Each structure stands twice: as C-alpha cells, then as structure tokens.
C-alpha positions in Angstrom: 0.0 0.0 0.0 2.8 2.4 0.7 4.3 2.0 -2.8 0.9 2.9 -4.4 0.7 5.9 -2.0 4.2 7.0 -3.0 3.4 6.6 -6.7 0.2 8.7 -6.3 2.2 11.4 -4.5 4.9 11.6 -7.1 2.4 11.7 -10.0 0.5 14.5 -8.2 3.8 16.4 -7.7 4.8 16.0 -11.4 1.3 17.1 -12.6 1.3 20.1 -10.2 4.8 21.3 -11.3 3.7 20.8 -15.0 0.7 23.1 -14.5 2.9 25.7 -12.8 5.4 25.6 -15.6 2.6 26.0 -18.2 1.1 28.9 -16.3 4.5 30.7 -16.0 5.1 30.2 -19.7 1.7 31.6 -20.6 2.3 34.7 -18.4 5.7 35.4 -19.8 4.6 35.1 -23.4 1.6 37.5 -23.0 3.3 40.3 -21.0 5.2 43.1 -22.7 8.1 45.0 -21.4 7.3 48.3 -19.7 7.7 51.2 -22.2 10.2 53.9 -21.1 8.8 57.4 -20.9 9.0 59.3 -24.2 12.1 61.5 -24.7 10.0 64.7 -24.5 9.2 63.8 -20.9 12.5 62.2 -19.9 14.8 65.0 -21.2 13.6 67.7 -18.8 13.9 65.2 -15.9 17.5 64.4 -16.9 18.3 68.0 -17.2 16.9 68.8 -13.8 18.8 65.9 -12.3 22.1 66.9 -13.8 21.6 70.6 -12.7 21.0 69.4 -9.2 24.1 67.2 -9.4 26.2 70.1 -10.6 24.9 72.3 -7.7 25.7 69.6 -5.2 29.2 69.1 -6.6 29.8 72.8 -6.5 28.8 72.9 -2.9 31.1 70.0 -2.1 34.0 71.7 -3.9 33.5 74.9 -1.8 33.3 72.8 1.4 36.5 70.9 0.4 38.3 74.1 -0.3 37.3 75.4 3.2 38.4 72.2 4.8 41.7 72.4 3.0 42.3 76.0 4.1 41.5 75.0 7.7 43.9 72.0 7.6 46.7 74.1 6.2 46.2 76.6 9.0 46.4 73.7 11.4 49.7 72.5 9.9 51.1 76.0 10.2 50.1 76.3 13.8 51.5 72.8 14.5 54.8 73.8 13.0 54.9 76.9 15.2 54.1 74.8 18.3 56.9 72.4 17.4 59.4 75.2 17.0 58.3 76.7 20.3 58.6 73.4 22.1 62.1 72.8 20.7 63.3 76.2 21.9 61.7 75.4 25.3 63.6 72.1 25.3 66.9 73.8 24.6 66.2 76.3 27.3 65.3 73.6 29.9 68.3 71.4 28.9 70.6 74.5 29.5 68.9 75.4 32.7 68.1 72.0 34.4 70.1 69.4 32.4 69.4 66.9 29.7 67.8 64.3 32.0 65.6 66.6 34.0 61.9 66.2 34.5 61.3 69.4 32.5 63.3 68.1 29.5 61.4 64.8 29.5 58.1 66.7 29.5 59.3 68.9 26.7 60.4 65.8 24.6 57.0 64.2 25.3 55.2 67.4 24.1 57.4 67.5 21.0 56.4 63.9 20.1 52.7 64.8 20.6 53.1 67.9 18.4 54.9 65.9 15.8 52.1 63.3 15.6 49.5 66.1 15.4 51.5 67.6 12.5 51.6 64.2 10.7 47.8 63.8 11.2 47.1 67.3 9.9 49.3 66.6 6.8 47.3 63.4 6.2 44.2 65.5 6.4 45.5 68.0 3.9 46.3 65.1 1.5 42.8 63.6 2.0 41.1 66.9 1.4 43.1 67.5 -1.8 42.0 64.1 -3.1 38.4 64.9 -2.2 38.6 68.2 -4.0 40.0 66.6 -7.1 37.3 64.0 -7.1 34.6 66.5 -6.7 36.0 68.7 -9.5 36.1 65.6 -11.7 32.5 64.7 -10.7 31.3 68.2 -11.5 32.9 68.2 -14.9 31.2 64.9 -15.7 27.9 66.2 -14.6 28.3 69.4 -16.7 29.1 67.2 -19.7 26.0 65.1 -19.0 23.9 68.2 -18.7 25.2 69.5 -22.0 24.4 66.2 -23.7 20.9 66.2 -22.3 20.3 69.7 -23.5 21.6 68.8 -26.9 19.3 65.8 -27.0 16.3 67.9 -25.9 16.9 70.4 -28.7 17.5 67.8 -31.4 14.5 65.7 -30.5 12.2 65.1 -33.4 9.2 64.4 -31.1 6.9 67.3 -30.2 7.2 68.8 -26.8 
C-alpha cells in the first residue's frame, strides 16, 4: 500500500509542477516590457537631475576648499608649536640638564606635536583628493547636462 501511495504522490507532484510551468510560460509570453517614458518627458527630468548634481558638486567643492584652508592653517600652527617646544627644550636642557623632568616633559610634548603635524598633513592630502574627485564629478555632470540639453533640442518628437 505504501508504494501505491508514493506513486500517487509523485504523480501529483509532477502534474502540479507541470501546471505551474505552463502557467508561468503563458504569463511570460503574454506580457510586454514596460515602455520607457518618451524623450519629451525624460529629457527635462534628466536636465533637472544633472543641474541638481552640478549644484551639489559645486557645494562639495566649496566645502572641500574650506576644509583644505583650515587644515593648512592647522599645519602652520602645529609647526609653530613644534618650533616653540624645541626652543623650550633647549632652554630647559641648558637650565636643568638633559635628563631633568622638564626636559622629559618637553620631549613628550614635541612627540605629541609631531604626531599632530603628521595627522594634519594626512588631512591635507585627503582633502586634496576629495577636492580633485569633486571637481572631476562636477565636470562629468556638466558634460551630461550639456548632452541632455543637446538631446532635448534635437528631439524630433513634439514637446
């Protein structure tokens, strides 16, 4: 009895999968692909999108330039701090000796200022890369905007 039951279940499964396959085939053959919007509608949308991208890129460029100015000011101030700490170290070494507590504190401060200077230099490099990337993005968006405007003006379809 169990073999007859297994045979019935397998035949039912095969029949069910066959019906599902035929249904899927029928649906796929009757449906059409969605039509894209006509160029007369899509071109203004593309132009608006490209103009927005250009504005965003310009805003990013201005912010990157501001960040770059601030980082360069930080580098200058870190260099000044480093020079002041070195003169303080020389003064403390002459006054208290090379192994004094003051000299050790000055050396520790010089190391901290040096690491700050290195970090600020890395920030300058990073901001320069960001600025170059944003300038490149803006030029690509301007080119896209130009192409969209040319496409809109050369469209044979009515507006």
